[in-house]
Structure formats: C-alpha cells, structure tokens
Residue, then its C-alpha position, 0 to 999 in steps of 0.5 A: m763842509s761836513g764831509n765823511r773821513n772815509t776817503g776810498y775814492v775810485r776815481p777823481l771827480d769829473l770837474r769838466d763834464g760831471r754833475v751834482e748828484m743826490s749822493h753828493g749830499s748824502g753824508g757818505r763817500a761821494m760827499a766826502q770826495l766832493v768836499r775834499e776835491l773841490f771845497l777843501a782844495a779851493f779854501d785850504n787852510d790850517i783850520l779847515r784842514q782839520m775837517n771838524d764840524q766846527a772851527i776853533f780859533t782865537l780872536p784878537p781883543g775887542r768886541v766880537v761882531m757876527t753876521t750872516d747872509s744868503y746869496v741868490v742871484s740870476p745869472l750866477f755869473f755877470p760882468g765884473g763878478d759872480i755869486g761866489c765872490m759876491s758871497v764873500h764880499g757881501t758878508i765881509n762888508d756887513l762886518a766892516m760897516s760896524g768898523a770891525r776887522p773881519a776875521y773868519l768866514a763860514a760857507s754853506f752851499v745848497l746845490e741842485e741835483g744836475f748842477a754842472l761841477a765845472e760851474l760849481k768849481r768856478v763859483v768856489d774858485s771865485m770865492a777862494r780868490a776873494a777870501l784870499l785877497a781879502g785875508v779872511p779865510v773860510v774855516t768851516g761850512d756845510t753842503k746840502v743837495v736838493e732834488r732837480g727842480k727844487g733849487d736854482g743851481v746853487f744858493i750860498t750862505t756865508t757867516g762872518v765873525g770879526v772884532v771891533a776895537d774898543g772906542i768905536d761905536i758905529s751904528g745906524a742909530n747914531a746919525r744926528p742932525g747936522d751930520s754930513i752924509l758921504l757916499s764912497g762912489t758911483i751907484g747902480d753899477h752892480g744892479i745894472a750889470v746883473m740886469s744887462k747879463r740877465e736880459d742879454l742887453g748889449f750896451r755900447t759901454a761895458i757896465e761891470s758890477d762893483t762887487a768888492a770887499l770894503h774892509e780896508l777902505v773902512a779901516a782907513m776911514v776909521a783911522a782918520v775919523p774914529g768918531i764916524h757915527a754910522m755906515r751902511d752898504p747900500t745893497r738891495g734897495g739901493l741908496g734910497t732904501t739904505l738912507n731911509e733905514i738909517a733915518a728910521q733907526s736914528g729918528v732923523g730926516m735927511m736932505i741929499e743933493e741929486a747933483s752930488i750923487p755920483v752915477a756913471p754915465q752908462v749906468e744913468a743911460a741904462c736906468e733911463f732906458l730901462g725905467f729905473d731910478p739909480l737911487y734904488v738899484a743894488n750895489e755891492g761895493k759902495l758904502v754910505a758914511i755919516c759923521r759930524q760936519q766938522d769931520a767930513g773933510r777929513l773923512l772924505a780925504a781918507m776915502r778918496a785916498h783909497p782906490l775903492g773911494a776915489a769917487a767919494a762925495v759928500i751928498g747931503e746932511v742929516r736934519q731934525d725931522r720927526n717924520g723921518f723923511v729922506q728928501m732930495k734937492t733935484r738938479l732942476g731946483g725942486q725937492r722930492i721925497v726919497d721913499w722906501l723902495t716898494g715892490e721889487q725893482l730888480p729881483r734876484i740881485c743879491 
C-alpha cells in the first residue's frame, strides 16, 4: 500500500462523510493515515503489517504461476457482488485455470479525488472478506489519487502468485480432437446482473452475479482428473469468445450443443429482451474444462460434487478443423458458427 511510517494523525479518517483528497495520494501523512486506517485495517496480516514496499514470502514446491488484471466496472456495486470481491475472485481464478493453488495477492488502487471514503471502505471490506474466505491474503499494494474527473471512482489492479504441482500441464494450447468440453454452470449471470443495475431494469426474478473464487472447485477437478488438458474462465466476451481463444491456441475446431449449455431462465429471458446472445455475456464464477473423452464422466462427477459446479454439463467436443471454427448445433437442429465477439456487447463489465 506504500504508506509513510509517520503516524502523527490529528483525528481518525471520516469514513462516513469524508472524501478522497489529493493529499491521500501524496506519499505523506494523509496517505499513511489512509493506508493504516482503511487498507491495513481491512487486509491485516503478518506480511502486510511490516509496511514494506514489497512482500517477502515462501512458496511451496512447484512451478510458480503469476497473473495480473485490472478491474473497471460500472456500477461499482451490483446484485451479488461489487468491484472489490470481483477483483479478488478474478485474479484467483486466472491462477486456478492453470491448475495452480493461489497463494498471495497484491492490490493497487487508483482513486478519484472526491470519491466517498464510505464507498471506498465498502469496496475494501468486500475485497478483504473475499480474500479471507478464499484463504489468499493481500500482502502488498499501492495507492494513487487522480484529479476529479480523471477517474471513475476507483480502479483496482490485482496481481496474484500461486504454485502448480509438477505433473500438471493445463493450457489453452492442449485441446485435442476427440476431447470433451465441459462447463461448470449457467452462463450470463454476471453480465446481466451488472446491466440490470446499470440500466435500472426491474426483472420479475432477481438476477445476481456469479462472481466466486473457483480454486477449490479446480483443486477437486485436478484431484479427480490430473490430466485435464485445458481450462479457462469465460469472463469478458463470454463462453463464445473463450472457446474461440482455446481453439486458436490449440489449432482445433469445436462443436457444441445449444441444448446442453445451461442458462438460467431469467437470464435467457433478459437476453431476449435486451437483444443479447448469452454466449457472449460475461461471467465471473464459471469455467470451461477440456479433457479426454474417457475422463469426462469422472471430471463431470467431481464438478457436480462441488457447490460451484452443481449445474456442470458436457456441452460439446473438440474436432479436427484446420480453420479453427467453433460451431454449434442449435435446438432447432441446424448449425451455426460461434464466432469471436466483435465490438463490445456489454461495456465496463469487468
């Protein structure tokens, strides 16, 4: 969090009515106070408490995995989540998609002058809860403040490190013809939840984001089928774009079954109303897994045994195709190409 050690505060932060000021990013006393009374109070752990500009830690044996991602979402708070927990879940999930066990997180905040400290505390507390529940602590970070009108309240960048055990080789380049494609649950929940809040759409049935940390689900999957070929969480661009990414990396084609892809009825209805295709709507708590066909039953059982994979399904297969096309058999019996997402269906989702 990069805060000065000088702690001669006059009064505590006003976390009810106070606002972010330029001095909170100056590197001086006000910044140190913000770091100690808000960030350290929320993320407190032995490593962070040392207040160094870096974190020193020991990792268990294995290959080190690292990822980083920036989070911008409008609105900051939406049904089922917010930018805080999403920034923890998203980075943990990017680590987990390699089969890694996430270990530590770093968090960087860009705050806009005038942003309410009460809302910042709400975001930070949500991050802290998500990290605590996941067992992946935030051990270092940074804070910057930009002038009013040059930000959007708060932007968050999280970096994560983890360890993948020897013998595990999960990559988007490993899909092979004949492999089965599995999906951990319903698609489109996150994107529609954000859009419903942003546009103040009142649906008869509540739609909540699926944001969640998937590393425990992945651990159960890897334990059941160590030879999983590929995994990816279909965030921006949704399932359709994710499948195209894997197909391009592996040099294969895919055929999926529309009838096998789980979509919650309220999400399907909302997509029809808004003119969206669920295949391209963002998710924050789902994953795609690709494995040998003979391992699919065992992997599916392991997924369904975990709460975050209860609605898992086999949705298709990998095929040999030098063009790398992802195709879908429709409910009506026809076929269509599932192409890359072009343009931006849902801006500022994650």
